[in-house]
N, CA, C and O atoms as CSV, one atom per row, in Angstrom:
chain,resi,resn,atom,element,x,y,z
A,1,MET,N,N,-33.432,-11.216,21.516
A,1,MET,CA,C,-32.524,-10.227,22.035
A,1,MET,C,C,-31.132,-10.825,22.233
A,1,MET,O,O,-30.137,-10.172,21.917
A,2,TYR,N,N,-31.042,-12.033,22.741
A,2,TYR,CA,C,-29.755,-12.689,22.965
A,2,TYR,C,C,-28.995,-12.846,21.652
A,2,TYR,O,O,-27.788,-12.610,21.600
A,3,LEU,N,N,-29.695,-13.241,20.593
A,3,LEU,CA,C,-29.077,-13.432,19.282
A,3,LEU,C,C,-28.507,-12.107,18.771
A,3,LEU,O,O,-27.420,-12.078,18.193
A,4,LYS,N,N,-29.231,-11.028,18.982
A,4,LYS,CA,C,-28.772,-9.719,18.526
A,4,LYS,C,C,-27.472,-9.318,19.238
A,4,LYS,O,O,-26.545,-8.837,18.586
A,5,ILE,N,N,-27.390,-9.502,20.521
A,5,ILE,CA,C,-26.186,-9.170,21.281
A,5,ILE,C,C,-25.026,-10.046,20.831
A,5,ILE,O,O,-23.902,-9.568,20.674
A,6,GLU,N,N,-25.300,-11.320,20.627
A,6,GLU,CA,C,-24.254,-12.240,20.183
A,6,GLU,C,C,-23.761,-11.834,18.798
A,6,GLU,O,O,-22.556,-11.864,18.544
A,7,LEU,N,N,-24.655,-11.460,17.910
A,7,LEU,CA,C,-24.285,-11.041,16.569
A,7,LEU,C,C,-23.461,-9.759,16.621
A,7,LEU,O,O,-22.474,-9.635,15.896
A,8,LEU,N,N,-23.847,-8.808,17.461
A,8,LEU,CA,C,-23.100,-7.562,17.587
A,8,LEU,C,C,-21.695,-7.811,18.110
A,8,LEU,O,O,-20.743,-7.190,17.638
A,9,SER,N,N,-21.552,-8.704,19.071
A,9,SER,CA,C,-20.215,-8.981,19.594
A,9,SER,C,C,-19.371,-9.683,18.537
A,9,SER,O,O,-18.150,-9.529,18.521
A,10,PHE,N,N,-19.998,-10.441,17.668
A,10,PHE,CA,C,-19.283,-11.103,16.580
A,10,PHE,C,C,-18.790,-10.079,15.563
A,10,PHE,O,O,-17.711,-10.240,14.992
A,11,LEU,N,N,-19.570,-9.031,15.336
A,11,LEU,CA,C,-19.229,-8.027,14.333
A,11,LEU,C,C,-18.228,-6.998,14.830
A,11,LEU,O,O,-17.699,-6.230,14.027
A,12,MET,N,N,-17.954,-6.958,16.116
A,12,MET,CA,C,-17.023,-5.976,16.649
A,12,MET,C,C,-15.601,-6.316,16.216
A,12,MET,O,O,-15.183,-7.474,16.251
A,13,ILE,N,N,-14.877,-5.297,15.814
A,13,ILE,CA,C,-13.491,-5.494,15.403
A,13,ILE,C,C,-12.605,-4.510,16.155
A,13,ILE,O,O,-13.067,-3.476,16.639
A,14,ASP,N,N,-11.350,-4.843,16.242
A,14,ASP,CA,C,-10.431,-3.983,16.979
A,14,ASP,C,C,-10.081,-2.745,16.148
A,14,ASP,O,O,-10.335,-2.706,14.944
A,15,GLU,N,N,-9.499,-1.739,16.801
A,15,GLU,CA,C,-9.195,-0.467,16.155
A,15,GLU,C,C,-8.198,-0.621,15.009
A,15,GLU,O,O,-8.322,0.048,13.983
A,16,GLU,N,N,-7.230,-1.483,15.177
A,16,GLU,CA,C,-6.220,-1.679,14.136
A,16,GLU,C,C,-6.858,-2.214,12.858
A,16,GLU,O,O,-6.568,-1.722,11.768
A,17,THR,N,N,-7.721,-3.212,12.985
A,17,THR,CA,C,-8.400,-3.780,11.819
A,17,THR,C,C,-9.305,-2.745,11.171
A,17,THR,O,O,-9.350,-2.636,9.945
A,18,LEU,N,N,-10.021,-1.991,11.978
A,18,LEU,CA,C,-10.904,-0.950,11.461
A,18,LEU,C,C,-10.101,0.099,10.700
A,18,LEU,O,O,-10.521,0.540,9.630
A,19,ALA,N,N,-8.960,0.503,11.233
A,19,ALA,CA,C,-8.120,1.495,10.570
A,19,ALA,C,C,-7.632,0.973,9.221
A,19,ALA,O,O,-7.604,1.716,8.240
A,20,GLN,N,N,-7.246,-0.306,9.170
A,20,GLN,CA,C,-6.791,-0.892,7.915
A,20,GLN,C,C,-7.927,-0.959,6.904
A,20,GLN,O,O,-7.715,-0.719,5.715
A,21,MET,N,N,-9.112,-1.279,7.361
A,21,MET,CA,C,-10.273,-1.345,6.471
A,21,MET,C,C,-10.607,0.035,5.914
A,21,MET,O,O,-11.105,0.149,4.794
A,22,ASN,N,N,-10.342,1.066,6.677
A,22,ASN,CA,C,-10.620,2.435,6.249
A,22,ASN,C,C,-9.455,3.042,5.481
A,22,ASN,O,O,-9.484,4.228,5.153
A,23,GLY,N,N,-8.448,2.258,5.196
A,23,GLY,CA,C,-7.324,2.717,4.409
A,23,GLY,C,C,-6.263,3.451,5.193
A,23,GLY,O,O,-5.360,4.038,4.597
A,24,LYS,N,N,-6.340,3.439,6.489
A,24,LYS,CA,C,-5.327,4.097,7.303
A,24,LYS,C,C,-4.225,3.097,7.611
A,24,LYS,O,O,-4.490,1.957,7.990
A,25,TYR,N,N,-2.998,3.536,7.446
A,25,TYR,CA,C,-1.861,2.661,7.713
A,25,TYR,C,C,-1.664,2.515,9.217
A,25,TYR,O,O,-1.710,3.490,9.967
A,26,VAL,N,N,-1.449,1.304,9.626
A,26,VAL,CA,C,-1.183,1.022,11.027
A,26,VAL,C,C,0.254,0.521,11.129
A,26,VAL,O,O,0.606,-0.512,10.559
A,27,CYS,N,N,1.063,1.254,11.849
A,27,CYS,CA,C,2.469,0.898,12.014
A,27,CYS,C,C,2.578,-0.398,12.818
A,27,CYS,O,O,1.929,-0.536,13.855
A,28,PRO,N,N,3.389,-1.346,12.353
A,28,PRO,CA,C,3.559,-2.580,13.113
A,28,PRO,C,C,4.132,-2.287,14.501
A,28,PRO,O,O,4.931,-1.366,14.673
A,29,GLN,N,N,3.718,-3.069,15.468
A,29,GLN,CA,C,4.188,-2.860,16.841
A,29,GLN,C,C,5.688,-3.038,16.970
A,29,GLN,O,O,6.320,-2.402,17.814
A,30,ASN,N,N,6.264,-3.897,16.141
A,30,ASN,CA,C,7.696,-4.173,16.241
A,30,ASN,C,C,8.535,-3.272,15.327
A,30,ASN,O,O,9.721,-3.534,15.122
A,31,ALA,N,N,7.928,-2.213,14.779
A,31,ALA,CA,C,8.655,-1.306,13.883
A,31,ALA,C,C,9.735,-0.560,14.663
A,31,ALA,O,O,9.516,-0.101,15.784
A,32,GLY,N,N,10.892,-0.456,14.043
A,32,GLY,CA,C,12.003,0.239,14.670
A,32,GLY,C,C,11.888,1.753,14.509
A,32,GLY,O,O,10.964,2.246,13.862
A,33,PRO,N,N,12.819,2.476,15.092
A,33,PRO,CA,C,12.762,3.936,15.053
A,33,PRO,C,C,12.868,4.509,13.634
A,33,PRO,O,O,12.228,5.515,13.330
A,34,ALA,N,N,13.661,3.886,12.775
A,34,ALA,CA,C,13.795,4.384,11.403
A,34,ALA,C,C,12.482,4.226,10.644
A,34,ALA,O,O,12.085,5.112,9.887
A,35,TRP,N,N,11.810,3.093,10.850
A,35,TRP,CA,C,10.522,2.829,10.199
A,35,TRP,C,C,9.498,3.867,10.659
A,35,TRP,O,O,8.771,4.441,9.848
A,36,ARG,N,N,9.454,4.097,11.958
A,36,ARG,CA,C,8.510,5.079,12.516
A,36,ARG,C,C,8.822,6.489,12.034
A,36,ARG,O,O,7.908,7.265,11.755
A,37,ALA,N,N,10.108,6.830,11.935
A,37,ALA,CA,C,10.496,8.156,11.460
A,37,ALA,C,C,10.085,8.358,10.005
A,37,ALA,O,O,9.611,9.430,9.628
A,38,ALA,N,N,10.268,7.326,9.198
A,38,ALA,CA,C,9.859,7.408,7.790
A,38,ALA,C,C,8.354,7.602,7.687
A,38,ALA,O,O,7.879,8.411,6.891
A,39,MET,N,N,7.611,6.861,8.490
A,39,MET,CA,C,6.152,6.981,8.492
A,39,MET,C,C,5.733,8.389,8.907
A,39,MET,O,O,4.856,8.988,8.285
A,40,GLU,N,N,6.353,8.909,9.948
A,40,GLU,CA,C,6.017,10.246,10.431
A,40,GLU,C,C,6.424,11.329,9.442
A,40,GLU,O,O,5.852,12.419,9.444
A,41,ALA,N,N,7.416,11.035,8.592
A,41,ALA,CA,C,7.848,11.985,7.564
A,41,ALA,C,C,6.896,11.994,6.376
A,41,ALA,O,O,7.042,12.809,5.464
A,42,GLY,N,N,5.920,11.087,6.385
A,42,GLY,CA,C,4.918,11.073,5.324
A,42,GLY,C,C,5.111,10.016,4.265
A,42,GLY,O,O,4.378,9.995,3.276
A,43,ILE,N,N,6.077,9.141,4.447
A,43,ILE,CA,C,6.293,8.067,3.476
A,43,ILE,C,C,5.211,7.011,3.663
A,43,ILE,O,O,4.907,6.608,4.786
A,44,ASP,N,N,4.634,6.570,2.551
A,44,ASP,CA,C,3.580,5.560,2.598
A,44,ASP,C,C,4.224,4.193,2.806
A,44,ASP,O,O,4.611,3.524,1.848
A,45,MET,N,N,4.332,3.793,4.052
A,45,MET,CA,C,5.017,2.546,4.391
A,45,MET,C,C,4.253,1.311,3.935
A,45,MET,O,O,4.834,0.231,3.829
A,46,SER,N,N,2.963,1.453,3.664
A,46,SER,CA,C,2.204,0.302,3.155
A,46,SER,C,C,2.733,-0.107,1.784
A,46,SER,O,O,2.717,-1.290,1.445
A,47,LEU,N,N,3.203,0.859,0.992
A,47,LEU,CA,C,3.790,0.525,-0.310
A,47,LEU,C,C,5.101,-0.227,-0.137
A,47,LEU,O,O,5.402,-1.150,-0.893
A,48,ILE,N,N,5.876,0.173,0.859
A,48,ILE,CA,C,7.136,-0.524,1.159
A,48,ILE,C,C,6.837,-1.956,1.592
A,48,ILE,O,O,7.482,-2.900,1.133
A,49,GLU,N,N,5.857,-2.109,2.477
A,49,GLU,CA,C,5.496,-3.448,2.945
A,49,GLU,C,C,5.031,-4.327,1.795
A,49,GLU,O,O,5.410,-5.494,1.705
A,50,ASP,N,N,4.201,-3.759,0.909
A,50,ASP,CA,C,3.714,-4.533,-0.238
A,50,ASP,C,C,4.874,-4.955,-1.144
A,50,ASP,O,O,4.908,-6.089,-1.620
A,51,ALA,N,N,5.817,-4.049,-1.381
A,51,ALA,CA,C,6.959,-4.369,-2.229
A,51,ALA,C,C,7.827,-5.458,-1.602
A,51,ALA,O,O,8.359,-6.317,-2.304
A,52,LEU,N,N,7.967,-5.416,-0.282
A,52,LEU,CA,C,8.804,-6.408,0.389
A,52,LEU,C,C,8.179,-7.802,0.405
A,52,LEU,O,O,8.862,-8.790,0.678
A,53,LYS,N,N,6.885,-7.881,0.114
A,53,LYS,CA,C,6.228,-9.189,0.021
A,53,LYS,C,C,6.551,-9.878,-1.299
A,53,LYS,O,O,6.357,-11.086,-1.440
A,54,LEU,N,N,7.047,-9.100,-2.272
A,54,LEU,CA,C,7.372,-9.647,-3.585
A,54,LEU,C,C,8.802,-10.162,-3.606
A,54,LEU,O,O,9.644,-9.734,-2.817
A,55,THR,N,N,9.058,-11.072,-4.506
A,55,THR,CA,C,10.436,-11.530,-4.709
A,55,THR,C,C,11.182,-10.441,-5.479
A,55,THR,O,O,10.549,-9.585,-6.097
A,56,PRO,N,N,12.508,-10.460,-5.452
A,56,PRO,CA,C,13.259,-9.477,-6.249
A,56,PRO,C,C,12.878,-9.533,-7.737
A,56,PRO,O,O,12.800,-8.498,-8.398
A,57,GLU,N,N,12.649,-10.718,-8.248
A,57,GLU,CA,C,12.266,-10.861,-9.654
A,57,GLU,C,C,10.909,-10.209,-9.928
A,57,GLU,O,O,10.722,-9.572,-10.965
A,58,GLN,N,N,9.972,-10.366,-9.007
A,58,GLN,CA,C,8.664,-9.745,-9.172
A,58,GLN,C,C,8.768,-8.223,-9.114
A,58,GLN,O,O,8.086,-7.524,-9.862
A,59,ARG,N,N,9.609,-7.716,-8.239
A,59,ARG,CA,C,9.810,-6.266,-8.140
A,59,ARG,C,C,10.420,-5.723,-9.420
A,59,ARG,O,O,10.009,-4.671,-9.909
A,60,LEU,N,N,11.406,-6.441,-9.969
A,60,LEU,CA,C,12.011,-6.011,-11.226
A,60,LEU,C,C,11.001,-6.042,-12.364
A,60,LEU,O,O,10.999,-5.152,-13.214
A,61,ALA,N,N,10.149,-7.046,-12.388
A,61,ALA,CA,C,9.127,-7.141,-13.436
A,61,ALA,C,C,8.153,-5.961,-13.349
A,61,ALA,O,O,7.779,-5.388,-14.373
A,62,GLU,N,N,7.746,-5.601,-12.143
A,62,GLU,CA,C,6.853,-4.443,-11.973
A,62,GLU,C,C,7.556,-3.167,-12.411
A,62,GLU,O,O,6.954,-2.313,-13.062
A,63,HIS,N,N,8.817,-3.039,-12.057
A,63,HIS,CA,C,9.593,-1.862,-12.444
A,63,HIS,C,C,9.681,-1.766,-13.967
A,63,HIS,O,O,9.529,-0.686,-14.536
A,64,GLN,N,N,9.922,-2.887,-14.612
A,64,GLN,CA,C,10.026,-2.904,-16.075
A,64,GLN,C,C,8.689,-2.531,-16.715
A,64,GLN,O,O,8.668,-1.846,-17.738
A,65,GLN,N,N,7.584,-2.967,-16.135
A,65,GLN,CA,C,6.275,-2.595,-16.666
A,65,GLN,C,C,6.075,-1.086,-16.612
A,65,GLN,O,O,5.539,-0.500,-17.553
A,66,VAL,N,N,6.493,-0.459,-15.538
A,66,VAL,CA,C,6.368,0.995,-15.413
A,66,VAL,C,C,7.250,1.684,-16.455
A,66,VAL,O,O,6.811,2.634,-17.102
A,67,ILE,N,N,8.474,1.218,-16.621
A,67,ILE,CA,C,9.374,1.802,-17.616
A,67,ILE,C,C,8.765,1.683,-19.007
A,67,ILE,O,O,8.766,2.648,-19.771
A,68,ASN,N,N,8.240,0.492,-19.344
A,68,ASN,CA,C,7.623,0.292,-20.659
A,68,ASN,C,C,6.447,1.246,-20.869
A,68,ASN,O,O,6.281,1.806,-21.953
A,69,PHE,N,N,5.638,1.424,-19.835
A,69,PHE,CA,C,4.495,2.335,-19.912
A,69,PHE,C,C,4.960,3.767,-20.160
A,69,PHE,O,O,4.400,4.465,-21.005
A,70,LEU,N,N,5.981,4.205,-19.428
A,70,LEU,CA,C,6.491,5.563,-19.598
A,70,LEU,C,C,7.092,5.764,-20.983
A,70,LEU,O,O,6.942,6.833,-21.574
A,71,LEU,N,N,7.761,4.760,-21.498
A,71,LEU,CA,C,8.311,4.853,-22.849
A,71,LEU,C,C,7.199,4.953,-23.889
A,71,LEU,O,O,7.329,5.689,-24.867
A,72,GLU,N,N,6.114,4.223,-23.685
A,72,GLU,CA,C,4.962,4.306,-24.595
A,72,GLU,C,C,4.357,5.704,-24.576
A,72,GLU,O,O,4.001,6.249,-25.621
A,73,ILE,N,N,4.243,6.275,-23.388
A,73,ILE,CA,C,3.692,7.630,-23.263
A,73,ILE,C,C,4.608,8.626,-23.963
A,73,ILE,O,O,4.139,9.510,-24.680
A,74,GLN,N,N,5.908,8.482,-23.755
A,74,GLN,CA,C,6.867,9.384,-24.391
A,74,GLN,C,C,6.775,9.277,-25.909
A,74,GLN,O,O,6.775,10.289,-26.611
A,75,GLU,N,N,6.697,8.050,-26.409
A,75,GLU,CA,C,6.609,7.821,-27.852
A,75,GLU,C,C,5.300,8.409,-28.407
A,75,GLU,O,O,5.302,9.037,-29.466
A,76,ALA,N,N,4.202,8.207,-27.700
A,76,ALA,CA,C,2.921,8.757,-28.152
A,76,ALA,C,C,2.968,10.285,-28.190
A,76,ALA,O,O,2.427,10.902,-29.107
A,77,GLY,N,N,3.612,10.888,-27.198
A,77,GLY,CA,C,3.735,12.345,-27.177
A,77,GLY,C,C,4.563,12.854,-28.340
A,77,GLY,O,O,4.232,13.876,-28.941
A,78,GLN,N,N,5.639,12.146,-28.664
A,78,GLN,CA,C,6.502,12.569,-29.758
A,78,GLN,C,C,5.803,12.403,-31.102
A,78,GLN,O,O,5.977,13.231,-31.996
A,79,SER,N,N,5.015,11.343,-31.251
A,79,SER,CA,C,4.334,11.119,-32.520
A,79,SER,C,C,3.183,12.089,-32.743
A,79,SER,O,O,2.720,12.249,-33.872
A,80,HIS,N,N,2.720,12.733,-31.689
A,80,HIS,CA,C,1.635,13.719,-31.793
A,80,HIS,C,C,2.163,15.142,-31.708
A,80,HIS,O,O,1.388,16.085,-31.544
A,81,GLY,N,N,3.472,15.303,-31.818
A,81,GLY,CA,C,4.068,16.630,-31.861
A,81,GLY,C,C,4.208,17.314,-30.522
A,81,GLY,O,O,4.512,18.507,-30.482
A,82,ALA,N,N,4.002,16.613,-29.422
A,82,ALA,CA,C,4.158,17.215,-28.090
A,82,ALA,C,C,5.637,17.384,-27.790
A,82,ALA,O,O,6.476,16.591,-28.217
A,83,LYS,N,N,5.930,18.427,-27.053
A,83,LYS,CA,C,7.335,18.653,-26.716
A,83,LYS,C,C,7.505,18.745,-25.224
A,83,LYS,O,O,8.622,18.934,-24.741
């Protein structure tokens, strides 16, 4: 019985961690009013946070990959007679 209680207390996690595991965004405690307003307006701030973890060069590379993909789609549509 003691082992079971100890194991359960080990498995307990705080609400913030649980929310993140369930895919819910948790606003940082030190977020300013503009950050909170953007979040409340429905902007996915987790995408902003992920982008800010990248270097400017990495962000540009990701942007270029998206542009290349869109150009490929456009070209494929034109070659198949789509308008």
